[in-house]
C-alpha positions in Angstrom: -10.8 -6.0 3.8 -10.4 -8.9 1.4 -9.2 -9.2 -2.2 -12.5 -9.7 -4.0 -11.3 -10.6 -7.5 -8.5 -13.2 -7.9 -5.7 -12.3 -10.3 -5.7 -14.6 -13.4 -2.5 -16.3 -14.4 -0.3 -14.3 -16.7 -0.6 -16.7 -19.6 -4.4 -16.7 -19.3 -4.4 -12.9 -19.2 -2.2 -12.7 -22.3 -3.8 -15.4 -24.5 -7.3 -15.7 -23.0 -9.2 -18.8 -22.2 -10.5 -17.7 -18.8 -14.1 -16.9 -17.9 -15.0 -13.2 -17.3 -17.3 -12.0 -14.6 -20.4 -12.6 -16.8 -19.4 -16.1 -17.5 -18.3 -15.5 -21.1 -14.9 -16.5 -22.6 -12.5 -13.6 -22.5 -10.1 -12.5 -25.2 -6.5 -12.4 -24.3 -4.7 -9.0 -23.8 -2.3 -9.9 -26.6 -5.1 -10.4 -29.1 -6.7 -7.1 -28.1 -3.3 -5.4 -28.5 -2.9 -6.7 -32.1 -6.4 -5.6 -32.9 -5.8 -2.1 -31.5 -2.5 -1.9 -33.3 -4.1 -2.8 -36.6 -6.9 -0.4 -36.3 -4.7 2.5 -35.1 -2.2 1.8 -37.8 -4.8 2.0 -40.6 -6.3 5.1 -38.9 -2.9 6.7 -38.6 -2.1 6.0 -42.3 -5.4 7.6 -43.4 -4.9 10.7 -41.2 -1.2 11.0 -42.3 -2.2 10.8 -46.0 -4.9 13.4 -45.6 -2.5 15.8 -43.9 0.3 15.3 -46.5 -2.1 15.7 -49.4 -3.5 18.9 -47.8 0.0 20.3 -47.3 1.8 19.2 -50.5 -0.9 18.1 -53.0 -1.8 14.5 -54.0 1.4 13.6 -55.9 4.0 14.9 -53.5 1.9 13.9 -50.5 1.9 10.3 -51.6 5.7 10.5 -52.1 6.3 12.0 -48.7 4.1 9.4 -47.0 5.9 6.5 -48.7 9.3 8.0 -47.9 8.4 8.3 -44.2 7.1 4.7 -44.1 10.3 3.5 -45.8 12.5 5.3 -43.2 10.4 4.3 -40.2 11.8 0.8 -39.6 15.4 2.1 -39.7 14.6 5.1 -37.5 12.6 3.1 -35.0 14.9 0.1 -34.7 18.3 1.4 -35.7 18.7 3.7 -32.7 22.2 4.5 -31.3 22.7 3.9 -27.6 25.4 6.5 -27.5 23.1 9.2 -28.9 20.3 8.2 -26.7 22.6 8.3 -23.7 23.6 11.9 -24.6 20.0 13.0 -25.1 19.1 11.3 -21.8 21.8 13.3 -20.0 20.6 16.6 -21.5 17.0 15.7 -20.4 18.2 15.0 -16.9 20.1 18.3 -16.7 17.0 20.1 -17.9 14.8 18.4 -15.3 17.2 19.5 -12.5 17.2 23.1 -13.9 13.5 23.1 -13.4 14.0 22.4 -9.7 12.2 19.1 -9.5 13.8 18.5 -6.1 11.2 20.8 -4.6 8.9 17.8 -4.7 11.1 16.2 -2.0 10.7 19.2 0.2 6.9 19.0 -0.2 6.9 15.3 0.6 9.1 15.8 3.7 6.9 18.6 4.9 3.9 16.3 4.6 5.6 13.6 6.6 6.6 16.0 9.3 3.0 17.0 10.0 1.4 13.7 9.1 2.5 11.9 12.3 0.3 14.2 14.4 -2.8 13.6 12.4 -2.9 10.0 11.2 -5.7 8.8 13.5 -3.5 7.6 16.3 -6.5 5.8 18.0 -7.6 4.0 14.8 -8.1 0.2 15.0 -6.0 -0.2 11.8 -3.1 2.3 12.1 -0.9 0.4 9.6 -3.5 0.7 6.9 -3.8 4.5 7.4 0.0 5.0 7.4 0.6 2.9 4.3 -2.4 4.5 2.5 -1.0 7.9 3.3 2.6 7.4 2.1 1.5 5.6 -1.1 -1.2 8.2 -2.0 1.0 11.1 -1.1 3.9 9.8 -3.2 1.6 9.1 -6.2 -0.1 12.5 -6.3 3.1 14.4 -5.7 5.1 12.6 -8.4 2.5 12.5 -11.2 2.2 16.3 -11.4 6.0 16.6 -11.2 6.4 14.2 -14.1 3.9 16.2 -16.2 5.4 19.6 -15.4 8.9 18.3 -16.2 7.9 16.6 -19.5 5.2 18.7 -21.1 7.2 21.9 -21.6 10.4 20.5 -22.8 9.8 19.9 -26.6 7.5 22.9 -27.1 10.2 25.2 -25.5 12.9 23.7 -27.8 10.7 24.1 -30.9 9.8 27.7 -29.9 13.5 28.6 -29.4 14.4 26.7 -32.6 17.0 24.7 -30.6 15.4 21.5 -31.8 16.4 22.2 -35.4 20.1 22.3 -34.4 19.7 18.8 -33.1 17.6 17.4 -36.0 20.2 18.7 -38.5 22.8 16.5 -36.8 22.7 12.7 -37.3 20.0 12.3 -34.6 16.7 10.6 -35.4 13.3 11.8 -34.2 12.8 8.5 -32.4 16.0 9.0 -30.5 14.9 12.5 -29.4 11.6 11.1 -28.1 13.2 8.1 -26.4 16.1 10.2 -24.9 13.6 12.6 -23.2 11.4 9.9 -21.9 14.3 8.0 -20.4 15.9 11.1 -19.0 12.8 12.5 -17.3 11.9 9.0 -16.1 15.3 8.5 -14.5 15.0 11.8 -12.6 11.5 10.8 -11.4 12.8 7.4 -10.4 15.5 9.0 -8.3 13.0 11.1 -6.5 10.7 8.1 -6.0 13.5 6.0 -4.6 14.2 8.7 -2.0 10.5 8.9 -1.2 10.2 5.1 -1.0 13.1 4.7 1.5 11.8 7.7 3.6 8.3 6.2 3.6 9.5 2.8 4.7 11.4 4.4 7.7 8.5 6.7 8.4 5.9 3.9 8.6 8.2 1.6 10.6 9.1 4.2 13.1 5.6 5.7 13.3 4.1 2.4 14.3 6.9 1.0 16.4 6.1 1.0 20.1 6.6 -1.1 23.2 4.6 -2.2 26.2 5.5 -3.8 29.5 3.9 -6.5 31.7 4.4 -5.7 35.3 4.3 -8.7 37.6 2.7 -7.0 40.6 -0.2 -5.7 38.3 -1.2 -9.2 37.2 -3.8 -11.3 38.7 -2.3 -14.5 40.1 -4.8 -17.4 40.0 -4.0 -20.2 42.3 -5.4 -23.7 43.0 -4.7 -25.0 46.5 -2.1 -22.4 46.9 -0.2 -23.2 43.7 -0.2 -20.6 40.8 -1.9 -21.8 37.6 -2.3 -18.6 35.7 -1.0 -15.0 35.5 -3.4 -12.6 33.8 -3.7 -8.9 33.2 -3.1 -5.9 30.8 0.1 -4.4 29.5 1.0 -0.8 30.2 -0.6 1.8 27.9 1.4 2.8 24.8 0.4 4.4 21.5 -3.2 4.8 22.8 -3.9 1.1 23.5 -3.2 -1.9 25.7 -3.0 -5.6 25.2 -4.3 -8.4 27.4 -1.8 -11.0 28.4 -2.3 -14.5 29.9 0.5 -16.7 31.1 -0.2 -20.3 32.0 1.9 -21.4 34.9 2.2 -25.0 33.7 3.6 -24.2 30.2 7.1 -23.3 31.2 10.2 -24.9 29.6 13.9 -25.3 30.4 16.2 -22.8 28.7 17.3 -25.2 25.9 16.6 -25.8 22.2 16.2 -29.3 20.7 17.1 -30.4 17.2 16.2 -33.6 15.4 19.3 -35.3 13.8 18.9 -36.5 10.2 18.2 -40.2 9.4 16.5 -40.7 12.7 19.7 -40.1 14.5 18.0 -39.0 17.7 17.4 -35.6 19.3 20.2 -33.4 20.4 20.4 -30.3 22.6 21.4 -27.6 20.1 21.5 -24.6 22.5 21.6 -24.0 26.2 21.3 -20.8 28.3 20.9 -19.5 31.8 19.8 -22.1 34.4 20.2 -25.0 31.9 23.8 -24.2 31.4 24.3 -23.8 35.2 22.7 -27.2 35.7 25.4 -28.8 33.6 23.9 -29.3 30.2 26.0 -28.6 27.2 25.4 -28.0 23.5 25.7 -31.3 21.6 24.4 -33.5 24.3 22.2 -36.3 22.9 18.8 -36.4 24.7 17.8 -40.0 25.5 14.9 -39.7 28.0 12.7 -37.1 29.8 11.7 -37.9 33.4 12.7 -41.5 32.7 10.6 -41.9 29.6 12.7 -42.9 26.6 12.4 -40.8 23.4 11.4 -42.0 20.0 13.7 -41.0 17.2 12.1 -38.3 15.0 9.4 -37.4 17.5 10.7 -33.9 18.1 7.2 -32.4 18.8 6.5 -35.0 21.5 9.9 -34.4 23.1 9.2 -30.6 23.3 5.8 -31.2 24.9 7.3 -33.5 27.5 9.6 -30.7 28.7 6.6 -28.5 29.5 5.5 -28.1 33.2 4.9 -25.7 36.1 7.2 -22.8 36.5 10.1 -23.5 38.9 9.7 -27.3 38.8 12.5 -29.4 37.5 12.6 -32.0 34.8 15.1 -34.9 34.7 16.9 -35.1 31.4 18.9 -38.2 30.5 21.7 -37.2 28.1 24.6 -39.0 26.5 27.9 -37.1 26.3 30.4 -39.2 24.4 30.4 -42.6 26.1 28.9 -41.3 29.3 25.2 -41.2 30.2 24.1 -38.4 32.6 20.9 -37.5 34.4 20.6 -33.7 34.8 17.8 -32.0 36.7 16.9 -28.7 34.8 14.5 -26.1 36.1 11.6 -24.9 33.9 12.2 -21.2 33.8 10.9 -19.7 30.5 7.7 -19.4 28.6 7.2 -17.8 25.2 3.7 -16.7 24.2 1.8 -13.8 22.7 -0.5 -11.1 23.9 -4.0 -11.0 22.6 -4.2 -9.0 19.3 -5.3 -5.4 19.4 -5.3 -2.8 16.6 -4.2 -5.4 14.1 -1.0 -6.6 16.0 0.3 -8.5 18.9 3.5 -8.7 21.0 5.7 -11.6 21.8 5.9 -12.2 25.6 9.0 -13.9 27.1 8.3 -14.9 30.7 11.3 -15.8 32.9 10.8 -17.5 36.3 13.5 -17.1 38.9 13.6 -18.9 42.2 14.0 -22.3 43.6 10.3 -23.3 43.6 7.1 -22.7 41.8 6.5 -19.7 44.1 9.4 -17.7 42.7 9.2 -14.4 40.8 8.2 -14.1 37.2 9.6 -11.3 35.0 8.2 -10.4 31.6 9.8 -8.9 28.5 7.7 -7.9 25.5 8.9 -7.7 21.9 8.1 -5.4 19.1 4.6 -5.3 17.5 4.0 -8.3 15.1 1.3 -8.5 12.5 1.3 -4.8 11.4 3.5 -5.5 8.4 2.6 -8.8 6.7 2.3 -10.0 3.1 -0.2 -12.9 3.2 -0.2 -15.4 0.4 -3.8 -16.7 0.3 -4.9 -20.0 -1.2 -8.6 -19.7 -2.1 -11.2 -22.4 -2.3 -14.6 -22.8 -3.9 -17.7 -21.6 -2.0 -21.2 -23.1 -1.8 -24.0 -22.9 0.7 -26.1 -25.5 2.5 -29.7 -24.5 2.8 -31.3 -24.1 6.3 -34.0 -26.7 5.5 -33.8 -30.5 5.8 -33.1 -33.0 8.5 -29.9 -32.5 10.5 -29.3 -36.2 10.7 -30.2 -37.1 7.1 -27.7 -35.9 4.6 -30.0 -36.9 1.7 -32.3 -34.0 2.6 -29.6 -31.3 2.5 -29.9 -28.8 -0.3 -26.8 -26.9 -1.6 -26.9 -23.6 -3.5 -24.4 -21.2 -5.1 -25.9 -18.3 -3.1 -27.1 -18.0 0.5 -29.8 -15.8 2.0 -30.4 -12.3 0.6 -31.1 -10.0 3.5 -32.0 -7.0 1.2 -28.6 -5.2 1.1 -27.7 -3.4 -2.2 -24.2 -4.8 -2.0 -24.8 -8.4 -3.1 -21.2 -9.5 -3.2 -21.8 -11.5 0.0 -24.6 -14.0 0.8 -25.8 -14.7 4.3 -26.4 -17.7 6.5 -29.0 -17.6 9.3 -27.9 -18.5 12.9 -29.1 -21.6 14.8 -30.1 -23.4 11.6 -28.7 -26.0 9.3 -27.4 -23.2 7.0 -23.7 -23.3 6.4 -21.0 -21.8 4.2 -18.8 -24.5 2.7 -15.3 -23.9 1.2 -13.6 -26.7 -0.7 -9.8 -26.5 -0.9 -7.6 -28.7 -3.0 -3.9 -29.4 -3.5 -3.2 -30.0 0.2 -0.2 -32.2 1.1 1.4 -33.0 4.5 4.7 -31.8 3.1 3.3 -28.2 2.5 1.5 -28.1 5.8 3.6 -30.1 8.3 2.3 -28.2 11.4 -1.3 -27.9 10.4 -3.3 -25.4 8.3 -3.7 -21.7 9.0 -7.1 -20.2 8.1 -7.9 -16.5 7.8 -11.7 -15.8 8.3 -13.1 -12.4 7.5 -16.9 -12.6 7.9 -19.6 -9.9 8.1 -22.3 -9.9 10.8 -25.9 -8.8 10.2 -28.0 -8.4 13.4 -31.7 -8.9 13.1 -31.9 -7.6 16.7 -29.3 -5.3 18.1 -28.7 -6.4 21.7 -25.2 -5.3 22.7 -23.8 -3.8 19.5 -20.2 -4.5 20.2 -20.7 -8.0 21.4 -19.4 -10.7 19.0 -21.7 -13.2 17.4 -20.9 -16.9 18.0 -20.0 -19.1 15.1 -18.7 -22.6 14.6 -16.5 -24.4 12.1 -15.2 -27.9 11.4 -13.3 -29.7 8.6 -14.8 -32.5 6.6 -13.8 -35.0 4.0 -16.0 -34.4 0.9 -15.8 -38.0 -0.2 -16.3 -40.0 3.0 -18.2 -37.4 5.1 -15.7 -37.9 8.0 -15.4 -34.6 10.0 -13.7 -33.0 13.0 -15.5 -31.8 16.1 -17.0 -28.3 15.9 -15.0 -25.4 17.3 -16.7 -22.2 18.5 -15.3 -18.8 17.5 -16.5 -15.2 17.9 -17.4 -13.4 14.7 -16.7 -9.7 14.5 -17.1 -7.3 11.6 -14.0 -6.0 9.8 -11.7 -8.3 11.7 -9.5 -11.1 10.2 -9.7 -14.0 12.6 -6.7 -16.4 12.4 -7.7 -20.0 13.1 -5.3 -22.9 13.3 -6.3 -26.4 12.2 -3.6 -28.5 13.9 -2.2 -31.8 12.4 -3.9 -33.6 15.3 -7.6 -33.0 15.7 -10.5 -34.7 17.4 -13.0 -36.4 15.1 -16.7 -36.9 15.8 -15.9 -40.4 17.4 -13.7 -38.6 20.0 -10.6 -39.9 18.5 -7.4 -37.8 18.1 -6.5 -38.3 14.4 -3.9 -36.9 12.0 -5.5 -34.4 9.7 -4.0 -36.1 6.6 -3.6 -39.7 7.7 -6.8 -39.8 9.7 -9.2 -39.5 6.8 -10.2 -35.8 7.0 -8.3 -35.0 3.8 -8.9 -37.0 0.7 -6.2 -38.9 -1.0 -5.9 -36.3 -3.8 -5.6 -33.5 -1.2 -9.1 -32.0 -0.8 -11.1 -31.1 2.2 -14.0 -28.8 3.2 -14.3 -26.1 5.8 -17.9 -25.7 7.1 -18.8 -22.4 8.9 -22.1 -21.8 10.6 -23.7 -19.1 12.7 -24.7 -20.2 16.2 -26.6 -17.3 17.7 -30.3 -17.4 16.8 -31.7 -14.5 14.8 -28.2 -13.4 13.6 -26.6 -13.8 10.3 -23.0 -14.3 8.9 -22.2 -12.8 5.5 -19.8 -14.9 3.3 -18.1 -14.5 0.0 -15.6 -16.9 -1.6 -12.6 -14.8 -0.7 -13.6 -14.4 3.0 -12.1 -17.7 4.1 -8.7 -18.8 2.7 -5.8 -20.9 3.7 -2.8 -18.8 4.6 -0.2 -20.7 2.6 2.7 -18.6 3.8 3.8 -15.0 4.5 6.0 -13.4 1.9 8.6 -10.7 2.6 7.0 -7.4 3.7 10.0 -5.4 2.4 9.7 -7.0 -1.0 6.0 -6.3 -1.0 6.7 -2.7 -0.2 9.1 -2.5 -3.1 6.5 -4.0 -5.4 3.9 -1.4 -4.3 6.3 1.4 -5.3 7.0 -0.4 -8.6 3.4 0.2 -9.5 3.9 3.9 -8.8 7.1 3.8 -10.9 5.2 2.4 -13.9 2.6 5.1 -13.6 5.2 7.8 -13.5 7.0 6.6 -16.6 3.7 6.2 -18.4 2.7 9.7 -17.5 6.1 11.0 -18.6 5.8 9.3 -22.0 2.2 10.6 -22.5 3.3 14.2 -21.6 6.3 14.0 -24.0 4.0 12.6 -26.7 1.4 15.3 -26.3 4.2 17.9 -26.4 5.3 16.7 -29.9 2.2 18.5 -31.5 0.8 20.7 -28.7 2.1 23.7 -26.8 3.3 23.2 -23.3 0.2 24.4 -21.3 -2.1 22.4 -23.6 0.1 19.3 -23.4 0.0 19.6 -19.6 -3.8 20.0 -19.5 -4.3 17.0 -21.8 -1.9 14.9 -19.7 -3.8 15.8 -16.5 -7.1 14.9 -18.3 -5.6 11.5 -19.3 -4.7 10.8 -15.7 -8.2 11.8 -14.4 -9.9 9.6 -17.1 -7.4 6.8 -16.4 -8.1 6.7 -12.7 -11.9 6.7 -13.3 -11.8 4.4 -16.3 -13.9 1.7 -14.6 -16.7 4.1 -13.7 -16.7 5.7 -17.2 -16.7 2.2 -18.9 -19.7 1.2 -16.8 -21.4 4.5 -17.7 -20.8 4.1 -21.4 -21.9 0.5 -21.3 -25.1 1.4 -19.5 -26.0 3.8 -22.4 -24.7 1.7 -25.3 -25.9 -1.6 -23.9 -28.8 -1.1 -21.4 -29.1 -4.9 -21.0 -25.7 -5.0 -19.3 -27.1 -3.2 -16.3 -29.0 -6.3 -15.3 -25.8 -8.3 -15.3 -24.1 -5.9 -12.8 -24.4 -6.0 -9.1 -26.7 -3.3 -7.7 -23.8 -1.2 -6.3 -22.1 -1.2 -9.7 -25.2 -0.1 -11.7 -25.4 3.5 -13.1 -28.9 4.8 -13.5 -30.2 8.0 -15.2 -28.8 7.6 -18.7 -26.0 9.6 -20.3 -25.1 13.3 -19.6 -27.9 14.9 -21.6 -30.6 12.6 -20.1 -29.2 13.2 -16.6 -29.2 16.9 -17.1 -32.8 16.7 -18.3 -33.8 14.7 -15.2 -32.1 17.2 -12.9 -33.9 20.3 -14.3 -37.2 18.4 -14.4 -36.7 16.9 -10.9 -37.2 13.3 -12.2 -35.8 10.3 -10.3 -33.1 8.1 -11.8 -35.0 4.9 -12.4 -38.3 6.0 -13.9 -38.6 5.9 -17.7 -38.8 9.1 -19.7 -42.1 9.8 -21.5 -42.1 8.3 -25.0 -41.8 10.7 -27.8 -39.4 12.4 -30.2 -37.7 14.4 -27.5 -36.7 11.3 -25.6 -35.5 9.6 -28.7 -33.3 12.7 -29.6 -31.8 12.9 -26.1 -31.0 9.1 -26.1 -29.5 9.2 -29.6 -27.3 12.2 -28.6 -26.1 10.3 -25.4 -25.6 7.2 -27.4 -23.3 9.0 -29.9 -21.5 10.8 -27.1 -20.9 7.6 -25.1 -19.7 5.8 -28.3 -17.0 8.4 -28.7 -16.2 8.2 -24.9 -15.9 4.4 -25.1 -13.5 4.6 -28.0 -11.4 7.2 -26.3 -11.3 5.2 -23.1 -9.9 2.2 -25.0 -6.9 4.3 -26.0 -6.2 5.5 -22.5 -4.1 3.5 -19.9 -6.1 2.3 -17.0 -4.2 3.9 -14.1 -6.4 2.1 -11.6 -4.8 -1.2 -12.5 -1.4 0.1 -11.4 -2.6 0.9 -7.9 -1.6 -1.8 -5.4 -2.5 0.3 -2.3 -5.2 -2.2 -1.1 -2.8 -5.1 -1.3 0.1 -3.5 0.5 -2.0 -1.6 3.1 -4.1 -4.6 4.1 -1.3 -7.0 4.3 -1.6 -9.1 1.1 1.2 -10.2 -1.1 1.2 -8.5 -4.5 1.0 -11.5 -6.9 3.8 -11.8 -9.5 1.1 -12.3 -12.1 -0.3 -8.9 -11.4 3.1 -7.3 -11.7 3.6 -9.0 -15.1 0.2 -7.8 -16.3 1.1 -4.3 -15.3 4.4 -4.5 -17.0 3.0 -5.8 -20.3 0.2 -3.2 -20.3 2.9 -0.6 -19.6 5.0 -1.8 -22.5 2.0 -1.8 -24.9 1.2 1.9 -24.2 4.9 2.8 -24.2 5.2 1.2 -27.6 2.2 3.1 -29.0 3.5 6.4 -27.6 7.0 5.8 -29.1 5.7 4.9 -32.6 3.0 7.6 -32.9 5.3 10.2 -31.4 8.0 9.4 -33.9 5.6 9.9 -36.8 4.4 13.3 -35.4 8.0 14.5 -34.9 8.9 13.3 -38.4 6.1 15.2 -39.9 7.2 18.4 -38.1 10.8 17.8 -39.3 9.5 17.6 -42.9 7.4 20.6 -42.5 10.3 22.5 -41.0 
């Protein structure tokens, strides 16, 4: 899974200036908010005037309306924190009297039985666990928020207890705000308990351990000396991992640290056999096996320590004024198992014995990679056509789209195997300071097979990096392409170029002076295809905190709950409890399907917009009445209806209905935008710009509910 649509910066989202999906310039959210406020304000004044004239006559109706408008700024802005705090406390007590804590019991019961049924043999157990806890929390808390909020005001109005409050120096705006805050605080407390429980449930549910047993590993030898240990871990949580230990990659049990200002390399930590050999922390390392070290070349020093397990390396160290040569055995190796089910385990191999034929013991760590928060850096994608001369760049043709293989889902374009076709990503803003150890790439391709062969066999692909200005490139590297798998590829700082020279990625001419380079991906197997989209290959800039990402995911649920609470309280200002509850549920259903309903209304109001949509997004068959007619007459969705008056009547009715639906949708919050399940479940960091967008959208709807709800309560106060 990849994030298909990048999140625009918050200032662009607020003030506009960015291009929309159809290439047009989009209006900012702030401008749309002011437009909606102006239209709703005029509409509210007109409706309020009609109601007051109908109740009290023209003269008194005008007077009442002007009086309410004159009092509104004072009531809306001059609220008392003390009175709101008191009303908030009363709302919280009322919520607990309604036994909202039952929601926790239901949530705990779901978690108790969920561990048995959450697809333990799935290839992506982390995705399933996170999807479950986030979805369960959302769909338990939203009904709780509605039931708690929708019946409060109607019950007080029915029992006339509201009038005892209104007669005191309490403003309608404070009544509304106190209930929204009180009910929201109770829901927040429940959500906090669910969030902590979910975090523990997911962490414990996916935590497991394996073991590598030395006698079960295959020991590969050359001339009697071991060169590799290879085999599988023990089975745990319905899976195993493959492990491979290279016998010539062991190190002494020490840690090195480069001193500042090229002060040399010091031994910062010793353990086990290194300590027993006489090394001490703070020793200044001068030479390895008689080869003097270069100040600041820490990586080269670490590589020089590497060798066969059990062999010794001679370290020349300076301790005070004394120079010593200490023979230290190579006894440890740290590596990883091969990934399986979206994670891997750290392997610590420890060699014991006086020679390279000694015993090797293995310790495996906890699963790594299940809980990540990737921060991707995206590039710009273009394609090279499969035609032209491979040796003559002047004949190459570049396009914005690759080959269309006939799939309805046209988000990805495809490149054909064993041809010149390639997908090219251009990245910018690269500096050696940001990527001192090289560049990490995540590659998530799709495979289309023109002939099946072995269905689970990977399709071979290749990639290399290239300087877009000079054409200098690295040597190709072969990888295995698999569907629905994120391949992690490392571009080290030192790479081999096409002249068989080992060059630095930045200093060797592969990255331009202004920090740009290209990644070229091709399909190697003939007759097979790779599917590519712009977000399928990205630089993994860093990994953010998973715990912080988890909290941000639950913040999205929190905003939904407060918004639903505010809507339910608002509807209860002029509707009975059951009706307010029903309308609130309707608003949620419409809000979670706002994208589909918007496309449906646009396909009726603006049929030309269908041609601008991808095939999978298009909605055929017309509006509700036209669709009903097609069903009873058994007509397909794409054929045109017969011309005539009947068709014109049906289309006009649908057009009028969809116009009303479109205007109603513009007044409803888009609950889909508050859902960050896909980010959290699939291991992507939730961008701060997205959270700010959610927060400002939340404030806009909360402001509308607060102002309109005040005027409704004020009108009821005057009528009472």
